[in-house]
Every structure is written in C-alpha cells, then in structure tokens.
VOBADREN-309127 format. One line per 3 residues: number of its first residue (from 1); for each residue x, y, z of C-alpha. Coordinates in steps of 0.05 Angstrom, whole numbers. Layout:
<sites>
NUM> X,Y,Z ~ ...
</sites>
This chain:
<sites>
1> -494,-136,-912 ~ -467,-116,-950 ~ -396,-16,-1218
4> -413,46,-1248 ~ -413,116,-1221 ~ -471,122,-1172
7> -531,160,-1198 ~ -540,201,-1134 ~ -496,248,-1095
10> -440,293,-1120 ~ -389,270,-1171 ~ -334,229,-1142
13> -277,266,-1174 ~ -208,237,-1180 ~ -192,182,-1131
16> -142,200,-1076 ~ -114,161,-1017 ~ -162,162,-959
19> -117,202,-912 ~ -115,260,-961 ~ -191,261,-967
22> -203,268,-893 ~ -213,344,-891 ~ -262,342,-949
25> -300,284,-919 ~ -306,319,-852 ~ -330,382,-886
28> -381,343,-928 ~ -407,307,-866 ~ -417,372,-828
31> -452,404,-888 ~ -498,344,-891 ~ -514,347,-817
34> -525,422,-817 ~ -571,418,-878 ~ -617,359,-892
37> -606,328,-823 ~ -611,387,-775 ~ -651,344,-727
40> -596,292,-729 ~ -545,346,-708 ~ -585,358,-644
43> -583,284,-630 ~ -507,284,-637 ~ -489,344,-596
46> -543,344,-542 ~ -533,300,-481 ~ -582,244,-471
49> -642,265,-431 ~ -693,224,-393 ~ -745,193,-439
52> -818,202,-420 ~ -840,147,-372 ~ -868,91,-415
55> -931,88,-372 ~ -949,157,-400 ~ -948,132,-472
58> -1014,109,-501 ~ -1017,33,-505 ~ -1025,7,-577
61> -1090,-28,-593 ~ -1077,-93,-630 ~ -1131,-118,-677
64> -1108,-189,-691 ~ -1127,-221,-757 ~ -1106,-287,-789
67> -1047,-275,-835 ~ -1013,-342,-847 ~ -1023,-415,-829
70> -1035,-413,-754 ~ -1010,-341,-745 ~ -1044,-276,-730
73> -1019,-206,-748 ~ -1033,-136,-724 ~ -1006,-66,-729
76> -984,-25,-668 ~ -978,50,-667 ~ -919,75,-626
79> -886,144,-619 ~ -829,161,-666 ~ -797,199,-608
82> -811,171,-539 ~ -796,241,-511 ~ -860,263,-548
85> -908,206,-536 ~ -967,241,-568 ~ -928,269,-627
88> -913,236,-693 ~ -922,161,-694 ~ -899,100,-733
91> -933,33,-745 ~ -900,-33,-724 ~ -917,-99,-758
94> -932,-152,-705 ~ -943,-227,-710 ~ -961,-282,-661
97> -972,-356,-658 ~ -1025,-370,-605 ~ -1009,-419,-549
100> -1032,-489,-568 ~ -1056,-505,-497 ~ -1103,-446,-482
103> -1125,-475,-415 ~ -1053,-473,-389 ~ -1028,-412,-426
106> -976,-373,-387 ~ -974,-310,-429 ~ -934,-283,-488
109> -862,-299,-505 ~ -831,-244,-546 ~ -778,-265,-597
112> -727,-224,-635 ~ -684,-261,-687 ~ -627,-211,-688
115> -593,-182,-748 ~ -600,-126,-732 ~ -657,-112,-780
118> -684,-183,-790 ~ -760,-176,-793 ~ -793,-216,-738
121> -855,-225,-781 ~ -813,-265,-831 ~ -768,-301,-781
124> -820,-327,-732 ~ -858,-371,-783 ~ -792,-400,-806
127> -765,-412,-735 ~ -827,-432,-698 ~ -811,-506,-703
130> -744,-494,-667 ~ -779,-472,-604 ~ -788,-528,-552
133> -855,-562,-557 ~ -878,-543,-487 ~ -859,-470,-499
136> -903,-470,-561 ~ -960,-501,-522 ~ -957,-454,-462
139> -940,-386,-494 ~ -967,-342,-549 ~ -902,-331,-586
142> -899,-259,-610 ~ -850,-223,-655 ~ -849,-157,-693
145> -809,-119,-744 ~ -767,-70,-704 ~ -775,3,-723
148> -739,18,-789 ~ -742,-55,-809 ~ -787,-98,-854
151> -857,-69,-852 ~ -846,-23,-792 ~ -831,46,-822
154> -772,15,-860 ~ -710,56,-873 ~ -704,62,-949
157> -647,106,-972 ~ -667,104,-1046 ~ -734,111,-1081
160> -710,62,-1134 ~ -671,1,-1109 ~ -634,0,-1176
163> -601,66,-1156 ~ -573,34,-1093 ~ -549,-26,-1133
166> -513,21,-1180 ~ -479,55,-1121 ~ -457,-9,-1088
169> -435,-41,-1154 ~ -370,-4,-1149 ~ -351,-37,-1084
172> -311,-101,-1079 ~ -346,-166,-1061 ~ -331,-185,-989
175> -279,-132,-974 ~ -233,-85,-1014 ~ -160,-98,-1027
178> -112,-45,-1052 ~ -119,31,-1052 ~ -166,35,-1111
181> -217,-14,-1083 ~ -210,16,-1013 ~ -224,86,-1038
184> -283,62,-1080 ~ -311,27,-1018 ~ -303,88,-974
187> -333,135,-1026 ~ -394,90,-1037 ~ -412,84,-964
190> -400,158,-953 ~ -451,171,-1009 ~ -498,120,-979
193> -496,156,-912 ~ -511,223,-946 ~ -569,193,-984
196> -598,160,-922 ~ -596,225,-884 ~ -628,263,-941
199> -681,211,-956 ~ -699,194,-884 ~ -679,254,-841
202> -722,236,-780 ~ -724,161,-768 ~ -648,147,-762
205> -645,194,-702 ~ -695,149,-665 ~ -676,79,-687
208> -631,55,-631 ~ -638,-11,-595 ~ -663,27,-534
211> -721,55,-573 ~ -738,-15,-598 ~ -737,-38,-526
214> -785,18,-508 ~ -830,-4,-566 ~ -827,-75,-540
217> -849,-53,-471 ~ -910,-20,-502 ~ -925,-85,-539
220> -919,-123,-473 ~ -972,-78,-445 ~ -1014,-85,-508
223> -1017,-161,-501 ~ -1035,-154,-427 ~ -973,-184,-395
226> -951,-155,-328 ~ -879,-174,-341 ~ -839,-193,-403
229> -820,-263,-424 ~ -769,-259,-480 ~ -722,-299,-524
232> -671,-262,-566 ~ -618,-292,-611 ~ -554,-259,-635
235> -564,-184,-636 ~ -633,-198,-606 ~ -596,-216,-542
238> -568,-145,-540 ~ -639,-119,-547 ~ -659,-163,-488
241> -601,-138,-445 ~ -621,-66,-462 ~ -693,-79,-442
244> -670,-113,-378 ~ -631,-51,-357 ~ -684,0,-378
247> -741,-39,-346 ~ -709,-86,-295 ~ -772,-95,-254
250> -811,-119,-315 ~ -769,-181,-330 ~ -806,-246,-318
253> -759,-291,-358 ~ -707,-275,-410 ~ -664,-322,-453
256> -606,-287,-487 ~ -579,-335,-540 ~ -509,-319,-567
259> -497,-251,-537 ~ -444,-198,-548 ~ -404,-166,-492
262> -452,-107,-482 ~ -396,-57,-467 ~ -356,-79,-528
265> -417,-74,-572 ~ -441,-6,-549 ~ -380,37,-534
268> -318,-5,-522 ~ -271,7,-464 ~ -225,66,-458
271> -211,97,-526 ~ -234,36,-566 ~ -291,72,-599
274> -242,119,-633 ~ -195,63,-655 ~ -236,0,-666
277> -303,-14,-698 ~ -362,-52,-669 ~ -349,-120,-700
280> -274,-119,-685 ~ -287,-98,-613 ~ -337,-155,-610
283> -284,-204,-632 ~ -327,-230,-690 ~ -264,-237,-733
286> -229,-279,-681 ~ -290,-323,-670 ~ -298,-334,-745
289> -224,-351,-754 ~ -227,-400,-696 ~ -287,-437,-725
292> -258,-435,-796 ~ -196,-470,-769 ~ -239,-522,-735
295> -278,-534,-799 ~ -214,-542,-841 ~ -183,-588,-789
298> -244,-633,-784 ~ -254,-631,-859 ~ -182,-654,-868
301> -194,-713,-822 ~ -260,-732,-854 ~ -273,-778,-912
304> -278,-739,-978 ~ -349,-765,-985 ~ -365,-727,-921
307> -323,-665,-936 ~ -307,-658,-1009 ~ -253,-605,-996
310> -211,-652,-954 ~ -138,-656,-974 ~ -125,-717,-930
313> -99,-682,-867 ~ -116,-621,-826 ~ -52,-584,-846
316> -60,-600,-920 ~ -133,-577,-920 ~ -114,-511,-886
319> -60,-501,-939 ~ -110,-517,-994 ~ -157,-463,-969
322> -100,-412,-969 ~ -80,-432,-1038 ~ -151,-427,-1063
325> -157,-355,-1039 ~ -89,-337,-1069 ~ -110,-366,-1135
328> -175,-327,-1135 ~ -138,-262,-1121 ~ -101,-268,-1187
331> -151,-309,-1227 ~ -225,-304,-1209 ~ -269,-361,-1233
334> -339,-365,-1259 ~ -387,-413,-1224 ~ -460,-416,-1242
337> -454,-353,-1283 ~ -425,-313,-1224 ~ -353,-288,-1219
340> -320,-310,-1154 ~ -261,-270,-1125 ~ -221,-282,-1062
343> -265,-232,-1025 ~ -330,-263,-1047 ~ -303,-332,-1029
346> -286,-308,-959 ~ -355,-277,-952 ~ -388,-342,-975
349> -346,-382,-925 ~ -365,-336,-868 ~ -439,-340,-887
352> -436,-416,-887 ~ -400,-419,-820 ~ -453,-373,-790
355> -505,-425,-812 ~ -553,-371,-832 ~ -594,-347,-890
358> -613,-273,-899 ~ -681,-282,-865 ~ -671,-329,-807
361> -618,-372,-775 ~ -625,-440,-808 ~ -571,-494,-807
364> -523,-503,-865 ~ -481,-565,-855 ~ -406,-565,-858
367> -411,-617,-913 ~ -445,-566,-957 ~ -390,-516,-944
370> -338,-569,-963 ~ -375,-582,-1028 ~ -378,-507,-1044
373> -303,-498,-1032 ~ -287,-560,-1074 ~ -329,-531,-1131
376> -287,-468,-1129 ~ -223,-509,-1125 ~ -239,-548,-1188
379> -271,-490,-1227 ~ -235,-474,-1292 ~ -279,-422,-1326
382> -252,-352,-1320 ~ -281,-284,-1339 ~ -280,-277,-1415
385> -231,-218,-1418 ~ -175,-221,-1366 ~ -161,-154,-1335
388> -229,-124,-1352 ~ -274,-100,-1295 ~ -317,-155,-1264
391> -392,-151,-1276 ~ -435,-121,-1221 ~ -459,-169,-1168
394> -528,-157,-1137 ~ -520,-135,-1064 ~ -568,-142,-1007
397> -588,-72,-985 ~ -551,-52,-921 ~ -596,7,-906
400> -635,-20,-847 ~ -579,-56,-811 ~ -532,3,-819
403> -585,51,-793 ~ -587,11,-728 ~ -514,-5,-718
406> -486,62,-740 ~ -533,103,-697 ~ -530,55,-638
409> -457,35,-632 ~ -394,77,-632 ~ -346,69,-690
412> -282,104,-712 ~ -294,165,-756 ~ -276,174,-829
415> -208,201,-807 ~ -188,133,-779 ~ -138,91,-818
418> -184,33,-838 ~ -131,1,-884 ~ -86,-4,-822
421> -144,-32,-781 ~ -156,-84,-835 ~ -82,-103,-836
424> -81,-110,-760 ~ -144,-152,-762 ~ -113,-197,-816
427> -53,-206,-771 ~ -96,-231,-713 ~ -150,-270,-749
430> -126,-285,-820 ~ -173,-276,-879 ~ -233,-261,-835
433> -200,-199,-806 ~ -206,-151,-866 ~ -277,-172,-878
436> -299,-147,-809 ~ -255,-85,-809 ~ -286,-61,-874
439> -356,-79,-851 ~ -344,-31,-793 ~ -320,23,-841
442> -390,29,-870 ~ -408,69,-807 ~ -349,117,-814
445> -391,172,-846 ~ -458,158,-813 ~ -483,227,-792
448> -522,211,-729 ~ -525,170,-666 ~ -591,165,-630
451> -590,209,-568 ~ -635,159,-533 ~ -589,99,-544
454> -569,60,-482 ~ -495,55,-466 ~ -500,24,-397
457> -494,10,-340 ~ -511,-63,-352 ~ -519,-88,-281
460> -586,-63,-258 ~ -618,-119,-216 ~ -676,-151,-253
463> -739,-178,-220 ~ -720,-248,-243 ~ -652,-276,-264
466> -633,-279,-338 ~ -610,-342,-375 ~ -553,-333,-424
469> -540,-392,-472 ~ -483,-399,-522 ~ -445,-447,-567
472> -371,-451,-552 ~ -358,-450,-627 ~ -403,-392,-648
475> -369,-358,-707 ~ -408,-292,-703 ~ -418,-277,-629
478> -357,-307,-594 ~ -369,-349,-533 ~ -329,-299,-493
481> -383,-247,-508 ~ -437,-290,-475 ~ -392,-300,-415
484> -382,-225,-411 ~ -457,-214,-418 ~ -471,-262,-361
487> -419,-227,-317 ~ -445,-158,-335 ~ -517,-170,-318
490> -534,-165,-244 ~ -572,-232,-242 ~ -554,-281,-297
493> -534,-354,-308 ~ -494,-380,-367 ~ -514,-446,-401
496> -459,-472,-447 ~ -468,-516,-508 ~ -403,-548,-530
499> -417,-543,-604 ~ -413,-501,-667 ~ -458,-453,-704
502> -488,-385,-694 ~ -542,-388,-640 ~ -566,-449,-602
505> -637,-441,-629 ~ -612,-451,-700 ~ -564,-507,-681
508> -606,-548,-634 ~ -587,-581,-569 ~ -641,-624,-537
511> -606,-614,-471 ~ -606,-538,-477 ~ -678,-538,-501
514> -699,-576,-438 ~ -664,-526,-393 ~ -694,-467,-430
517> -763,-498,-424 ~ -757,-507,-349 ~ -733,-437,-342
520> -786,-404,-386 ~ -844,-445,-359 ~ -824,-455,-285
523> -769,-404,-273 ~ -718,-459,-257 ~ -646,-444,-277
526> -595,-497,-296 ~ -542,-511,-245 ~ -480,-466,-249
529> -429,-492,-299 ~ -479,-536,-337 ~ -452,-557,-405
532> -496,-588,-459 ~ -479,-625,-523 ~ -508,-608,-591
535> -561,-654,-620 ~ -525,-658,-687 ~ -449,-648,-691
538> -413,-622,-754 ~ -412,-667,-816 ~ -472,-707,-790
541> -514,-691,-851
</sites>
C-alpha cells in the first residue's frame, strides 16, 4: 500500500529533520484529536469496556439475490458501535457460493482473504477454484467486505481520489532514502492521517479486527449456523484468532492459513510497541529477505531459460541483484513508460515474492520475477533530463488498510526515530528492511486506536481445535508466526507445507488440501508434525 504540494491540509513549510519537527507534530496531532475527532479522543484515553453481548444485537436479515455466475449477494445491517446495538448502523456487502451438494450440505464456511482491507466480495469469485472440491460441494462458501472496506461503509479520506494521488505523489516509490525523501514521506502520511480523521471522524474509531469479528458472528447467526466454520488467509488468520478468543464456544472448525504471532501483531512484548512497528515486530522483513535469498540462489543454479536473471551461480546472482539496485539508485531507468528506481524495484520484487495481486492471492511464478529483473538489468532508457524530479507514479490508496492496522495494532509514535529503525532493519534483513520500517511509519500520526480492539489473551479454550497451516518459505507472514499462533491458541494443530509463497491456498499443496478437507468436513486433524509438499515447486512454470 502504499509530486506536488498536496491540495489539502496546511502548508508544509520549510522541510526540517524529523527530530526537530516532533513538538509541532505532537501539537498538531492533539489539535486534530481535540477538534474534528473528539470521539476518537475518547477511544484513545478511555479504557476498553465490555461490549454489549452479541445475542442482544438484532440479527441481520439477508435477502440473497443472484449477482455473478453462480454467486448470490446480500446486504447486512450491523451496528457501527457494538456498545450501542440499536444506534447508528452500517451496511456490509456479503457474497456466497451455495453448496453444490445440497442434500449433504454441512453449513456455511466463512472466508476472509486478508489484506487487511481486501474485499471478500471480489476475492471469493477469484479464489473459489482454490478451495478443495469436497469443501465446495458441502459448504456454502460465504465472504464479505469487512467494515471500512470495499462496499461496506468504505473509509475514503478524500472526496476526489486525484487529491490523494497528489498528496502521495511526493513520496518515494517503495521507501524513502535520505533526509529530504524521509521528511516528505512523514509529512505526507501525517497529512493523510489528518484528512482521514476530518473526513471520516466516526468509522476509524470502530474499525478494529475485533469489531469485524463481532460482525462475522452476526453473519453466522444470519445464515443460521449454530457454530462458525472459517478459513482465513494471511491477515484473515488474525481475524480468525480474534474471533476464536472472543467467541470460543462458537468455533466449529477454523483454518488459519499463514498466521502472524498474535502478540507481535497486536501489541508486541515488553516495550516493543514504543520501539518497533507492526511489520517489523511480525518479522515480515526477515521472512522476505530469507525468501529473496532462496529465489536468487535457485535462480543462479537454474538454466537462463528458466530464470532469465541467472548469472550462472548463486553467489553471482546475488551480487547481480545488489548491483542492479545500486545502479538504479544513481541512474533510474524507464521501462514501459514508467521510471524505475531502487525503491520501486525492491517493492516490485517483494510483490512478486508474495505471489499476490492487489485483489486476491494468485500465484506469480519465480520465472516471471526473473524475467522482470532481467528486463531492468538490460534497460538502457533513462529519464530525459538527469537530475530533474521523477514523474508522479499512481499509488494504490492506502486509506482502508491503514484505517485497520493503525487503529488495531500498536506502532511507535511520530517522535520515534524511523530513519534509525530503517537502518537497523536494513542491517538485519538487507534491502527488505527499510521497506517495512517505512511502511510501519505510515501509522505514526494516526489519531485513534479502536477502544474495542482485542489485545489478548489468546489462549481461551475453543469448542473445537483450530488448524493452523503455513508454508516454511512464506515471505509475508513468516513460518515462525504460524508456529507462535499454534502455540498461543489453547487448542491448535500446526500443518506445515515445505514450500514457498504467501498462503497455502494461493500456492496449492494437494496434501494440505486433503488434510484441510478432512478437518473441515469431519473434524479430523492431521497427525502432529505432519509436513506436506507443494504441488508445484518454484520455477515449474
């Protein structure tokens, strides 16, 4: 998620080093909270209180209607604030694919694709074919756009998307390097936080994962299921763990695919929240660096027809990647009309290793990544006027994802030394480190955390055990996170796939799919220590 002066907010004024701007930024943040976001202030300073029992909340009525080939859609009305179940409400967009074997239908299987902020109504039609055949036959597969996302009361910080593009155009692609770029980055995301609070003063205070879990429990009741069957991938696994600890007696079956360490994601341990951001606590930079090294090593050992970026050996290919980035730092290139810098090349590498597109997790082969890097290596066209500012690059709006992460997960404040965090991250994980450090910085000025967020404990015994599945070579949610999730939950079993890619659902394993089917249909867990192989290893097409 992620260059002219932004059209909204106060003038930037002369640029100064971040440390000298701390007092002004704190003052501005407090003015914002006290003014346009007074309700958000209450959410920050008041201790969390018990949310009204979900059984007291009116159950949404779902009027299903055909909306796509084989799918049905509906709208569910849920409370904005679960403390006030009969107060203001929001509409959730819901989608389902009916069970193919109606005579042997078990119930509904809820699916969340992660993100956060990936709309389920878009992801489910794209990912349906990835679900095991028997699961599709026996379950209505249901998904929804979580509150603040997609068509469910979406967070929109700007009336005109062009205004947001103008604001973000001043930020470096990938991550900033040097004081000027770092200050521009910090200023832009400070202004974005101000604009989001002013434009949507109510919703960000109620957008936590816990409130999405409460919504999902209402949807469970709306479809008539006594207990929840669920499959969540990536961040969706954190949603599942949150539900399991809020409503432990309502868990029928739950697959958490590629999970974070729930403590690291929510608060960290000790004083981590004040010193380290969500993604660095999660180890996403370390996981990405590890998988990038594996890609470069295997690329170097592959035939150039299989990996075009191969330099003949693993060591030479690693060196070539380092040289490519160094080249791009001093001499960006133009490819397909777009200017590519070192930061944007790192971002493109990470995106390819994640094997995702912006809507749903779909495989991108390592061969394609090798071809992309070789294209950059051989590119000779440079921007027409060396030394002139690079043209603006369209950015995907970060509004909805930031609204969830920044209000849900603790991050260091604006006073933190993010350049030092980025340098430390680079030391431990190479080029991936600064990318994740500066991604965390986008929450530094966020004015509110949801008072009804869930920060643990994570070990409430569930009615049925939970199945955690993970690739050993996941570049986004490190394998260690899934192990920590399985240890944190009171009743859980870890199923390992010795393969690469972000999520097992998007990087299929026939073996894992069979175990998941037996668990979801019959409640049978795999034996402890079970390890599966991927169906298609890297460079297989």
